[in-house]
C-alpha positions as CSV (number, residue, x, y, z in Angstrom):
1,M,48.3,-103.0,-11.6
2,A,47.3,-103.7,-8.0
3,A,51.4,-103.4,-6.9
4,A,51.1,-99.5,-8.9
5,I,48.3,-98.5,-7.0
6,E,49.3,-99.4,-4.4
7,H,52.2,-97.5,-5.2
8,I,50.9,-94.3,-5.8
9,L,48.7,-94.5,-3.0
10,A,51.7,-94.8,-0.9
11,R,53.4,-92.0,-2.1
12,T,50.0,-90.0,-1.9
13,L,49.8,-90.1,1.7
14,R,53.7,-89.7,2.4
15,H,53.4,-86.3,0.8
16,H,50.2,-85.1,1.9
17,L,49.0,-86.8,5.0
18,R,50.9,-87.1,8.3
19,P,50.4,-90.3,10.5
20,H,47.8,-90.0,13.3
21,P,48.0,-92.3,15.7
22,Q,44.6,-92.2,16.1
23,Y,43.8,-92.6,12.5
24,P,45.3,-95.9,11.2
25,H,45.7,-95.2,7.2
26,H,47.3,-98.2,7.0
27,L,44.6,-100.0,7.8
28,L,42.7,-99.0,4.8
29,L,45.7,-99.2,2.3
30,R,45.8,-102.5,3.3
31,R,41.8,-103.3,2.3
32,L,42.7,-101.8,-1.2
33,S,45.6,-103.7,-1.9
34,T,44.7,-107.5,-3.1
35,S,48.8,-108.3,-3.0
36,S,49.5,-110.1,0.6
37,A,53.0,-108.7,0.2
38,P,53.9,-106.4,3.4
39,P,53.5,-102.6,3.2
40,S,56.0,-100.3,3.5
41,P,56.8,-99.3,6.9
42,L,55.7,-95.2,7.2
43,P,58.5,-93.0,8.4
44,E,58.0,-91.7,11.5
45,P,56.8,-88.3,12.5
46,E,59.5,-85.9,13.4
47,P,59.6,-84.4,17.1
48,E,58.5,-80.5,17.0
49,P,61.1,-78.3,18.1
50,E,60.6,-76.7,21.5
51,P,60.0,-72.9,21.4
52,P,63.0,-70.4,22.6
53,R,63.3,-69.7,26.2
54,R,63.0,-65.5,27.0
55,R,66.4,-64.6,27.8
56,I,66.3,-62.5,30.8
57,P,68.5,-59.1,30.3
58,E,71.0,-58.6,33.2
59,P,70.5,-56.1,35.5
60,F,73.1,-52.9,34.9
61,Q,74.0,-49.9,37.4
62,I,72.9,-46.1,36.5
63,S,75.8,-43.7,37.5
64,P,74.5,-40.5,38.7
65,V,75.6,-37.2,37.1
66,S,76.0,-33.8,38.0
67,Y,76.0,-30.4,35.5
68,Q,77.2,-27.3,36.6
69,P,74.2,-24.1,37.2
70,K,73.2,-22.5,34.5
71,P,74.2,-18.9,34.8
72,K,71.9,-15.5,35.0
73,P,71.7,-14.1,31.1
74,E,72.9,-10.0,32.4
75,P,70.8,-7.4,31.0
76,Q,71.5,-5.8,28.1
77,P,72.9,-1.6,27.7
78,D,70.2,-0.7,25.7
79,Q,67.3,-3.1,27.9
80,H,64.9,-0.6,30.6
81,P,66.0,-1.5,34.3
82,Q,62.2,-1.9,34.8
83,D,62.1,-5.1,31.9
84,A,65.1,-6.5,33.4
85,Q,63.7,-6.0,37.0
86,A,60.2,-8.0,35.5
87,Q,62.3,-10.7,33.9
88,G,64.1,-11.5,37.2
89,E,60.9,-11.9,39.2
90,E,59.9,-14.3,36.4
91,Q,62.6,-16.7,37.1
92,S,62.4,-16.6,40.7
93,L,58.8,-17.7,40.0
94,P,57.7,-21.7,40.5
95,R,57.9,-23.5,37.2
96,R,54.2,-23.9,37.1
97,Q,53.6,-19.7,36.8
98,R,56.8,-19.4,34.5
99,V,55.0,-22.3,32.2
100,G,51.8,-20.2,32.7
101,A,53.8,-16.5,31.9
102,D,55.7,-18.3,28.6
103,L,51.9,-19.6,27.3
104,G,50.5,-16.1,28.0
105,R,53.2,-14.6,25.7
106,S,51.4,-16.4,22.6
107,M,47.7,-15.7,24.0
108,S,45.1,-13.4,23.6
109,R,43.4,-11.5,26.2
110,E,40.5,-13.7,25.9
111,D,41.9,-16.9,26.2
112,M,43.8,-15.6,29.2
113,R,40.5,-15.4,31.2
114,F,40.6,-19.5,31.0
115,V,44.2,-19.6,32.7
116,K,44.6,-20.3,35.8
117,D,47.6,-18.6,37.8
118,G,48.5,-16.8,34.8
119,S,50.5,-13.6,34.1
120,V,49.1,-10.2,34.4
121,I,48.9,-8.3,31.1
122,S,50.2,-5.0,31.7
123,P,48.8,-2.2,29.4
124,I,51.3,-1.1,26.6
125,S,51.1,2.3,25.0
126,Y,52.3,3.5,21.6
127,P,53.3,6.9,20.4
128,K,50.3,8.6,17.9
129,K,50.9,8.6,14.6
130,V,49.9,11.4,12.7
131,A,49.8,11.5,8.6
132,P,52.0,14.5,7.0
133,L,50.5,17.1,5.3
134,P,50.9,17.6,1.8
135,E,52.7,21.1,2.9
136,D,55.0,19.0,4.9
137,R,56.3,16.6,2.8
138,V,59.6,17.1,1.6
139,V,60.3,17.2,-2.2
140,G,63.4,16.0,-3.4
141,E,65.9,17.4,-6.6
142,G,64.1,14.8,-9.0
143,E,60.3,15.8,-7.9
144,R,60.8,19.1,-8.2
145,E,62.2,18.8,-12.3
146,G,59.4,16.1,-13.1
147,E,56.9,18.3,-11.8
148,K,58.4,21.3,-13.8
149,V,58.5,18.9,-16.9
150,R,54.8,17.9,-16.4
151,G,53.8,21.6,-15.8
152,R,55.4,22.3,-19.2
153,E,53.5,19.5,-20.7
154,G,50.2,20.4,-19.6
155,A,50.9,23.7,-20.7
156,G,51.8,22.6,-24.1
157,E,48.8,20.4,-24.4
158,L,46.5,23.3,-23.2
159,E,47.9,25.6,-26.0
160,G,47.5,23.2,-28.5
161,E,43.5,22.5,-27.7
162,R,43.0,26.4,-27.6
163,R,44.8,26.6,-31.5
164,A,42.4,23.8,-32.9
165,I,39.8,25.9,-31.8
166,E,40.6,28.7,-33.3
167,G,41.3,27.2,-36.2
168,T,38.1,25.1,-36.4
169,G,36.2,28.7,-35.5
170,A,37.9,30.2,-38.6
171,A,37.1,27.7,-41.1
172,R,33.3,27.8,-40.0
173,R,33.4,31.5,-40.9
174,V,35.4,31.3,-43.6
175,F,33.4,28.5,-45.9
176,R,30.2,29.8,-43.6
177,V,29.8,26.9,-41.8
178,V,25.9,27.0,-40.1
179,E,25.8,25.0,-36.8
180,E,22.4,23.4,-36.5
181,E,20.9,24.3,-33.1
182,V,20.3,21.7,-31.3
183,V,16.5,21.4,-30.1
184,P,16.4,18.9,-26.6
185,F,13.3,16.8,-27.2
186,P,10.1,18.1,-26.1
187,T,9.1,17.0,-22.5
188,L,5.6,17.3,-21.1
189,I,5.7,19.0,-17.4
190,M,2.3,18.9,-16.2
191,E,1.1,21.4,-14.7
192,E,0.1,21.1,-10.8
193,K,-3.5,21.7,-10.2
194,K,-3.6,23.9,-7.0
195,Q,-7.3,22.9,-5.4
196,K,-9.1,26.2,-4.6
197,E,-10.7,26.1,-1.4
198,K,-14.6,26.3,-2.0
199,K,-16.1,29.5,-1.0
200,V,-19.1,28.7,1.3
201,Y,-21.5,31.6,0.8
202,D,-24.6,33.2,3.0
203,L,-27.6,32.7,1.6
204,Q,-28.4,36.4,0.9
205,E,-25.2,36.7,-1.1
206,A,-25.3,33.4,-3.1
207,I,-28.4,35.1,-4.6
208,R,-26.7,38.2,-5.3
209,A,-23.6,36.4,-7.0
210,M,-26.4,34.0,-9.1
211,K,-28.6,37.5,-10.2
212,A,-25.0,39.0,-11.1
213,S,-23.6,36.1,-13.4
214,A,-27.2,35.9,-14.7
215,A,-27.1,39.5,-15.6
216,N,-24.1,39.7,-17.1
217,K,-25.0,37.5,-19.6
218,K,-27.5,38.0,-22.5
219,R,-30.2,35.1,-22.8
220,N,-33.0,35.1,-25.0
221,F,-35.4,33.7,-22.4
222,V,-35.4,34.2,-18.6
223,E,-33.5,31.7,-16.6
224,T,-34.8,29.6,-13.9
225,V,-33.0,29.9,-10.0
226,E,-32.4,26.2,-9.3
227,A,-31.3,24.2,-5.7
228,H,-29.3,20.9,-5.8
229,V,-29.0,19.6,-2.2
230,N,-26.9,16.6,-1.5
231,L,-28.5,14.2,1.1
232,G,-26.7,11.8,3.3
233,I,-28.5,9.1,2.6
234,D,-27.6,5.7,1.4
235,R,-29.5,5.3,-2.5
236,R,-29.8,1.5,-1.8
237,R,-32.1,1.9,0.8
238,S,-35.5,2.3,-0.4
239,D,-37.1,2.5,3.1
240,L,-35.1,6.1,3.1
241,G,-36.6,7.6,0.4
242,V,-37.4,11.3,-0.1
243,S,-40.4,13.3,-1.7
244,G,-43.3,15.9,-1.1
245,A,-44.6,18.5,-2.2
246,V,-44.5,22.5,-1.1
247,V,-46.4,25.6,-2.2
248,L,-44.0,28.2,-2.7
249,P,-45.3,31.3,-1.3
250,H,-44.3,33.2,-4.6
251,G,-44.8,30.8,-7.1
252,T,-42.3,29.3,-9.5
253,G,-42.8,31.7,-12.3
254,K,-44.1,29.4,-14.5
255,N,-47.8,29.2,-16.2
256,V,-49.0,25.7,-14.8
257,R,-51.9,23.8,-17.0
258,V,-54.2,21.8,-14.8
259,A,-56.3,19.0,-15.4
260,V,-59.0,17.6,-12.7
261,F,-60.1,14.4,-13.3
262,A,-64.0,14.6,-11.7
263,E,-67.7,14.7,-12.2
264,G,-71.0,16.3,-11.2
265,A,-70.0,19.0,-8.2
266,A,-66.8,18.5,-7.9
267,A,-66.5,19.3,-11.4
268,E,-68.5,22.6,-11.7
269,E,-66.1,23.3,-8.7
270,A,-62.7,22.7,-10.6
271,R,-63.6,25.0,-14.1
272,A,-64.7,27.7,-11.0
273,A,-61.1,27.5,-9.2
274,G,-59.7,28.0,-12.6
275,A,-58.9,24.2,-14.2
276,D,-57.9,24.0,-17.4
277,I,-59.1,20.6,-18.1
278,V,-61.7,19.0,-16.5
279,G,-63.6,15.4,-17.4
280,A,-64.2,12.0,-16.0
281,D,-64.6,8.7,-18.2
282,E,-64.4,10.4,-21.2
283,L,-60.9,12.3,-20.7
284,I,-59.6,8.9,-19.4
285,Q,-60.7,7.2,-22.9
286,E,-58.8,9.9,-24.6
287,I,-55.9,9.6,-22.6
288,K,-55.9,5.6,-23.2
289,N,-56.4,6.2,-26.9
290,G,-53.2,8.2,-27.2
291,G,-54.2,11.6,-26.5
292,K,-52.0,14.5,-26.0
293,I,-50.8,15.3,-22.4
294,N,-51.3,19.4,-22.6
295,F,-51.2,19.5,-19.1
296,D,-48.7,19.9,-15.6
297,K,-50.8,19.1,-13.0
298,C,-53.1,16.5,-12.3
299,I,-55.4,16.6,-9.7
300,A,-58.5,13.7,-9.2
301,T,-61.5,13.1,-6.7
302,H,-61.3,9.7,-4.2
303,S,-63.8,8.5,-6.3
304,M,-62.2,8.7,-9.4
305,M,-58.9,7.2,-8.4
306,Q,-59.6,3.9,-9.4
307,R,-61.2,4.6,-12.7
308,V,-57.1,7.1,-12.9
309,A,-55.3,4.2,-12.2
310,S,-56.0,2.5,-15.4
311,I,-53.9,5.0,-16.9
312,S,-51.2,5.7,-14.5
313,K,-48.3,3.8,-16.8
314,V,-49.6,6.7,-19.3
315,L,-48.9,9.4,-16.7
316,R,-46.3,8.1,-15.1
317,G,-44.8,11.4,-12.8
318,L,-48.3,12.9,-13.1
319,T,-50.3,10.5,-11.2
320,P,-52.1,11.9,-8.4
321,N,-50.7,11.2,-5.2
322,T,-51.8,11.8,-1.6
323,K,-48.8,12.6,-0.2
324,K,-48.4,15.4,-2.8
325,G,-52.2,16.3,-1.9
326,T,-53.4,15.8,-5.4
327,V,-55.9,13.1,-4.2
328,T,-58.4,15.6,-2.3
329,N,-62.0,16.1,-2.0
330,D,-61.4,19.5,-1.9
331,I,-60.9,21.0,-5.6
332,A,-61.1,24.4,-5.6
333,V,-58.1,24.6,-2.9
334,A,-55.7,22.3,-5.0
335,V,-56.5,23.9,-8.1
336,K,-55.5,27.7,-6.5
337,Q,-52.4,25.8,-4.8
338,A,-51.4,23.9,-8.3
339,K,-52.0,27.4,-10.0
340,Q,-50.1,29.2,-7.4
341,G,-46.6,27.3,-7.7
342,L,-46.9,23.5,-6.3
343,L,-43.2,22.5,-6.1
344,D,-43.1,18.4,-6.3
345,F,-39.7,16.7,-5.4
346,K,-38.5,13.6,-5.2
347,M,-34.6,12.4,-4.2
348,K,-32.9,10.4,-6.9
349,D,-29.3,8.9,-6.5
350,S,-29.3,10.8,-2.9
351,I,-29.5,14.4,-5.0
352,V,-32.8,16.7,-4.8
353,H,-33.3,18.9,-8.0
354,V,-35.8,21.7,-7.8
355,G,-36.6,24.9,-9.5
356,I,-37.8,27.2,-7.1
357,G,-38.2,30.6,-9.2
358,K,-36.7,32.6,-12.0
359,V,-34.2,34.7,-12.4
360,N,-35.9,38.0,-12.2
361,F,-37.5,37.3,-9.0
362,P,-36.4,39.9,-6.2
363,E,-34.1,38.5,-3.5
364,E,-36.4,38.4,-0.9
365,S,-39.0,36.9,-2.8
366,L,-36.5,34.1,-3.7
367,R,-35.3,33.7,0.0
368,E,-39.2,33.2,1.3
369,N,-39.2,30.1,-1.8
370,I,-36.2,28.8,-0.3
371,G,-37.2,28.9,3.0
372,A,-40.1,26.9,2.3
373,F,-38.6,24.8,0.5
374,V,-36.1,23.7,3.5
375,N,-38.6,23.2,5.7
376,A,-40.6,20.8,3.6
377,L,-37.9,19.0,3.2
378,L,-36.9,18.8,7.2
379,L,-40.7,17.8,7.2
380,A,-39.9,15.0,4.7
381,K,-36.8,13.2,6.3
382,P,-37.0,9.7,7.0
383,P,-38.0,8.4,10.2
384,G,-35.3,5.4,9.8
385,L,-32.3,7.9,9.8
386,K,-31.7,8.8,13.3
387,K,-29.3,11.8,13.7
388,T,-28.1,14.6,16.4
389,S,-29.8,17.7,14.5
390,K,-32.3,18.5,11.9
391,Y,-29.3,19.0,9.2
392,A,-26.4,16.7,10.6
393,G,-26.0,13.4,8.2
394,Y,-29.2,14.6,6.6
395,V,-28.2,17.5,4.4
396,N,-24.4,17.2,3.6
397,S,-24.4,20.5,1.1
398,F,-27.0,22.8,-0.8
399,H,-25.8,24.5,-4.2
400,L,-28.0,27.5,-5.7
401,C,-27.3,27.8,-9.4
402,S,-28.9,29.8,-12.8
403,S,-30.2,27.3,-15.5
404,M,-26.9,28.4,-17.2
405,G,-24.8,29.7,-14.7
406,P,-22.0,29.0,-11.9
407,G,-23.0,27.1,-8.6
408,Y,-22.6,28.9,-5.4
409,S,-22.6,26.6,-2.2
410,V,-24.8,27.8,0.7
411,S,-24.2,27.3,4.1
412,I,-26.1,25.4,6.2
413,Q,-26.6,28.3,9.2
414,S,-28.2,30.8,6.6
415,L,-30.7,27.6,5.4
416,S,-31.7,26.8,8.8
417,R,-32.5,31.1,9.3
418,A,-34.5,31.0,6.4
419,A,-36.5,27.9,7.0
420,D,-37.7,29.0,10.8
421,H,-38.5,32.3,9.0
422,Y,-40.9,30.4,7.2
423,A,-42.2,28.2,9.6
424,Q,-43.2,31.3,12.1
425,L,-45.0,32.5,9.4
426,H,-46.7,29.7,8.0
427,P,-47.3,27.4,11.3
428,R,-48.1,24.1,9.9
429,R,-51.6,23.1,10.9
């Protein structure tokens, strides 16, 4: 058994291990083996072969070779003498310039800018090419015959179409076929509205045109002359409100019923001035209990105003006001003015609407009434509205009309003259 193991190990070491002088493997094998037989000698290592030496080639001699000079090309008979001369000059140039010239032939003008010692590119001119006109074109025999054939075919097609159309018309006449008229789909074409320029009248002309318009239309009542003033005031500003009262010189043309809240001597004075209703606490109690308000103006003394304030919600616009002149102790004058034509006005949405007379008034009477109203409108101008003149930025437009008639725009210049005339006749106290 030991001999067999020793034999296997020896063969393994012989095939796979190379003996080295520093590592004595035979000592290890001798320890493992139990027999006293001497171990088999290991084969000696083969010497390594030496690398082959580099062979130095022997030197060889180079023999010089001479060539014949290259003959110059002769100019061709079709070649231009200048081209031949340029070719000869190019051959005489040094090699570096000749190489640049050869490159220049295959390079663009932009590339030649970056080449040193490049050749100069001479401009080349070409003959002008003109397209031939149709009448200059030479037509051959075959083309002429083809055009004649095509012309005969086209004429035949036109003749066939003409006969077909005539045959269709004859058949329709025989069978009385009625063609339906093709009505195009209706389209709505909007008419362009031409904006008419608004004519501005003088005050006198506007009054005449208004009276003429009212006279042409017969009414069952006498129309009222109305004035509509558009003010340049922002309606959102409550501090720029316009309101006031004015006594028209010729009245409003209406029968005004006047009620006076007074007692004692003031009540007797009101009855003497022509007041329609006079009373004190009993009149206030009657209105508070739901009595009818059958009067157009309401006047009160200063002592009665505290009690009249209790029915202000019932009176509404008729409530006496100091600005309108309806709260005063001079009852007789206030009643006469109210009977004569006391006009109250107030701005609503930057517009003032008032009635200043009747259509049957004379022209001069209407003119004076309008002058009085415009003068009162200027006096009621709010102090917060600062403009350069009396009318600029305050009165934008003024229109005059009857109750059921068209409106007429009145110029500001004519209104200013009418207001100045009234102020001269009735100076402010």
